C-alpha positions in Angstrom: 0.2 158.3 -193.6 -1.1 155.1 -193.0 2.1 153.4 -192.8 4.1 155.8 -191.2 1.4 155.7 -187.9 2.2 151.9 -187.7 5.9 152.5 -187.8 5.8 155.5 -185.2 3.3 152.7 -183.0 6.0 150.0 -183.2 9.2 152.3 -182.5 6.7 153.6 -179.5 6.4 150.1 -178.3 10.1 149.2 -178.6 11.2 152.5 -176.6 8.8 151.2 -174.2 10.1 147.7 -174.2 13.2 148.9 -173.6 12.4 151.9 -171.1 10.4 149.1 -168.6 13.1 146.5 -166.6 12.1 144.2 -164.0 14.6 143.3 -161.6 14.2 139.6 -160.2 13.9 138.6 -156.6 17.7 137.8 -155.2 19.6 140.3 -157.7 20.5 143.8 -158.0 20.8 145.5 -161.4 23.6 148.1 -161.6 22.0 151.1 -163.8 24.2 153.3 -165.7 23.6 156.5 -167.3 25.8 157.0 -170.4 28.6 154.4 -169.2 28.6 155.8 -165.1 27.2 154.2 -162.8 24.0 155.5 -160.8 21.6 153.7 -160.1 21.2 149.9 -158.1 18.0 148.8 -159.1 16.5 146.5 -156.4 13.8 143.8 -157.3 11.0 144.9 -158.8 9.7 147.4 -161.9 11.9 150.3 -163.1 11.8 152.5 -166.0 15.2 153.6 -167.3 15.8 156.2 -170.4 16.2 154.2 -173.0 19.7 154.5 -175.2 20.7 156.9 -172.4 20.4 154.4 -169.7 21.6 150.2 -169.5 21.8 148.0 -167.3 25.5 148.0 -166.4 25.7 143.9 -164.3 23.3 141.6 -163.0 24.6 141.2 -159.0 23.3 138.1 -157.2 23.0 139.3 -153.5 22.3 136.0 -152.2 24.9 134.0 -150.3 27.0 132.4 -152.9 29.6 128.9 -152.7 32.2 128.7 -154.1 34.6 125.8 -154.7 38.2 125.9 -153.8 40.3 123.1 -156.1 42.7 120.7 -154.6 46.2 122.2 -154.0 49.3 120.5 -153.1 50.8 122.5 -150.3 54.2 121.7 -148.3 54.1 121.9 -144.7 56.6 123.5 -142.2 57.9 119.8 -141.7 58.1 119.1 -145.4 55.2 117.1 -146.2 53.3 117.6 -149.1 49.3 117.5 -148.9 46.7 117.8 -151.2 43.9 120.1 -149.5 40.2 121.1 -151.3 38.2 124.1 -149.6 35.0 126.3 -150.0 34.5 129.6 -149.1 30.4 130.5 -148.4 30.2 134.4 -149.4 27.4 137.0 -149.9 27.6 140.2 -151.5 26.6 143.5 -149.8 27.3 146.2 -152.0 26.3 145.5 -155.8 28.1 149.2 -156.9 31.7 147.5 -155.2 31.3 144.1 -156.0 30.5 145.5 -159.9 33.1 148.3 -160.0 35.7 147.9 -157.6 36.6 144.4 -159.1 37.1 143.1 -162.5 35.8 139.3 -161.6 34.9 138.7 -158.4 34.7 135.1 -158.5 38.1 135.1 -159.8 39.5 137.3 -157.6 38.2 135.3 -154.4 39.1 132.3 -155.4 42.9 133.4 -156.1 42.7 135.1 -152.6 41.8 131.7 -150.7 43.9 129.9 -152.1 47.0 131.6 -151.5 46.1 132.6 -147.5 45.6 128.8 -147.9 49.0 128.1 -149.1 49.9 130.0 -145.9 48.0 129.1 -143.1 48.9 125.7 -143.7 52.1 126.1 -144.9 53.5 127.6 -141.4 52.0 124.6 -139.8 53.2 120.5 -139.5 51.6 118.0 -141.0 49.9 116.9 -137.5 48.2 120.2 -136.4 47.1 120.4 -140.4 45.4 117.3 -139.8 44.0 118.1 -136.4 43.4 121.8 -136.6 41.2 121.9 -139.0 39.3 124.8 -136.9 41.9 126.9 -136.4 42.7 126.5 -140.3 39.4 127.5 -140.7 39.5 130.3 -138.6 42.2 132.0 -139.8 40.9 132.1 -143.6 37.9 133.8 -142.8 39.6 136.6 -141.3 42.0 137.2 -143.3 40.1 136.7 -146.6 37.1 138.8 -144.9 39.7 141.3 -144.5 41.0 141.3 -148.4 37.2 141.2 -149.6 35.6 143.7 -147.3 36.5 146.5 -149.9 34.5 145.0 -152.8 31.6 144.5 -151.1 31.8 141.1 -149.9 30.9 139.1 -146.6 33.1 135.8 -146.1 30.2 133.9 -144.3 32.5 130.5 -143.6 35.4 129.2 -144.8 35.8 125.5 -144.7 39.0 123.0 -145.7 36.6 119.5 -147.3 39.4 117.7 -147.4 43.6 116.8 -146.7 44.7 114.2 -148.4 48.1 113.4 -147.0 51.2 111.1 -148.9 50.4 107.4 -149.1 53.8 106.6 -147.2 52.6 109.2 -144.5 49.3 107.1 -144.4 50.6 104.3 -144.1 53.4 105.5 -141.3 50.2 107.0 -139.3 48.2 103.8 -139.6 50.9 101.9 -137.9 51.6 104.6 -135.8 47.5 104.3 -134.4 47.2 100.8 -134.4 50.4 100.8 -131.9 49.0 103.8 -130.0 46.0 101.3 -129.5 47.7 98.5 -129.1 49.4 100.5 -125.8 46.2 102.0 -124.5 44.9 98.5 -124.4 47.4 96.2 -122.1 47.1 99.9 -119.6 43.3 98.9 -119.6 44.4 95.6 -119.6 47.4 96.0 -116.7 44.4 98.3 -114.7 41.8 96.0 -114.4 44.3 93.3 -113.5 45.5 95.8 -110.4 42.1 96.0 -109.5 40.9 92.6 -109.9 43.8 91.9 -107.1 43.0 94.9 -105.1 39.4 94.3 -104.9 40.1 90.5 -104.3 42.8 91.1 -101.3 40.3 93.5 -100.0 37.8 90.3 -100.0 40.4 88.4 -98.4 41.2 91.1 -95.9 37.5 90.6 -95.2 37.0 87.1 -95.6 39.9 86.7 -92.5 38.7 89.7 -90.1 35.1 88.1 -90.2 36.7 84.5 -89.7 39.2 85.9 -86.7 35.8 87.3 -85.4 34.1 84.4 -85.7 36.3 82.1 -83.7 36.9 84.9 -81.1 33.0 84.5 -80.4 33.1 80.6 -80.5 35.8 80.6 -78.1 33.9 83.0 -76.0 31.1 80.9 -76.5 32.5 78.1 -75.8 34.6 79.4 -72.5 31.4 80.2 -71.2 29.7 76.4 -72.0 32.6 74.9 -70.0 32.0 77.6 -67.2 28.5 77.0 -67.1 29.9 73.1 -67.8 31.7 73.1 -64.5 29.4 75.3 -62.3 26.8 72.9 -63.4 29.0 69.8 -62.6 30.0 71.3 -59.2 26.5 72.0 -58.3 25.5 68.1 -58.9 28.7 67.1 -56.9 27.5 69.6 -54.3 24.2 67.5 -54.1 25.9 64.4 -54.4 27.6 65.1 -51.1 25.0 66.3 -49.6 23.1 63.3 -50.3 26.1 61.2 -49.3 26.2 62.9 -46.4 22.6 62.8 -45.1 22.2 59.1 -46.2 25.9 57.0 -46.0 26.6 54.4 -47.7 23.5 53.7 -49.2 23.4 56.5 -51.4 27.2 55.5 -52.3 25.6 51.8 -53.1 22.9 53.4 -55.4 25.8 55.6 -57.3 27.3 52.6 -57.7 24.8 50.1 -58.9 23.5 53.1 -60.9 26.8 53.1 -62.7 27.8 49.7 -62.9 24.2 48.8 -64.3 25.1 51.6 -67.0 28.8 49.6 -67.9 27.0 46.4 -68.2 24.7 48.2 -70.7 27.4 49.3 -72.7 28.9 45.1 -72.5 25.7 44.0 -73.8 25.7 46.5 -76.7 29.1 46.3 -78.5 28.8 45.1 -81.7 32.1 43.2 -81.7 32.0 41.4 -78.4 31.0 37.6 -78.9 31.5 36.5 -76.0 31.0 38.8 -72.3 33.8 38.3 -69.1 32.6 39.8 -66.1 34.5 40.6 -63.5 32.4 40.2 -60.8 29.3 37.8 -60.2 25.9 38.1 -60.1 24.8 38.2 -56.8 26.8 41.9 -56.7 24.2 43.5 -59.1 21.9 41.8 -56.7 23.5 43.2 -53.3 23.4 46.6 -55.2 19.9 46.6 -56.7 19.4 45.3 -52.7 21.3 48.5 -51.5 19.0 50.5 -53.5 16.2 49.0 -52.0 16.8 49.9 -48.6 17.6 53.7 -49.8 13.8 53.8 -50.9 12.8 51.9 -48.5 14.0 54.6 -46.1 12.7 57.3 -47.4 9.6 56.1 -48.5 8.6 55.5 -44.4 5.4 56.8 -43.1 6.1 60.0 -41.6 8.5 61.4 -43.4 8.0 64.5 -44.9 9.8 64.8 -48.1 12.2 61.4 -49.9 15.5 64.2 -49.1 14.5 63.6 -45.2 17.6 62.5 -43.1 18.4 58.7 -42.6 19.9 56.7 -39.4 23.5 57.7 -39.2 25.9 55.9 -41.0 26.8 53.6 -38.4 24.0 52.5 -37.6 23.8 50.6 -41.3 26.4 48.0 -42.1 27.7 48.2 -45.8 27.2 44.9 -47.3 30.2 43.1 -48.2 30.6 42.1 -52.5 32.5 38.9 -51.8 34.8 38.4 -55.4 34.3 35.0 -57.3 37.6 33.2 -57.9 36.8 32.3 -61.7 34.6 35.1 -63.4 31.8 34.1 -64.9 30.9 33.8 -68.6 28.5 34.7 -70.3 27.9 33.5 -74.0 26.3 35.3 -76.8 25.3 33.7 -79.9 27.5 33.6 -82.8 30.6 31.6 -80.4 33.5 32.9 -78.5 35.9 35.4 -79.4 
């Protein structure tokens, strides 16, 4: 009797263990009753009837990544390229994923591979290399539509690598190099053109400013000459008035002044060793005497200013300036030349 109870207790424990099922987070278990799908057990603890109910499939409900192995694809321009891809998908309906397709992973891989050949086979090599986003989008639409009856959502399809043939890769490298050289020459030509334009603009502005400067200088020079002419005319007028008022005495004064300046220039000449005077020294004394008379007449008592009128020219006789038949010489140090 004791042994029977022990056996019965052990059977009961085993029965309870078979009846309790714990589903892990991220998974859904399909429960089959007498071979028929009846329930999708969510994460947590569930009680089933042993020997009648059983767990059919443990379906992963997390987003999964399926690696598509390398494929050799012929493009529209008959170029052979190798392509690798990955597919991201998630199971939304565990019952459909378990019972609508026999092998979910194999089916998704086969479907992606065939559609990859179809999409890339309809494009030439340049488009396959430059339009990966377009290829990914087209594959995503086609594969997601095909797998929707299986309770699967295709989230992304990505082309990992495209490997063109070696000879085509070398030709593309040469083409890229030629294109780079072309761009460099164009940029260099544009830079030279811009430099020449800027230099020409600078020369133009310089010429304009130089012309304006010359024009301004010409105006200033003309104005200076005009003022000098006005000053000369005024001085001449003042000299004429002085001569008219003072007579020959003023003339003698101006002649003596210019004579003295000329003699001073002879004396300071660096090249002259001997000075030849065309007149005698008494001529200078006579001229200085005329200057003295002029100043004496101007400073007589009773006159209001030095510009008072002198006696009429007829009352004075000009002092003759005798010429010497032989010009006098005044030797300077260093000998005659």
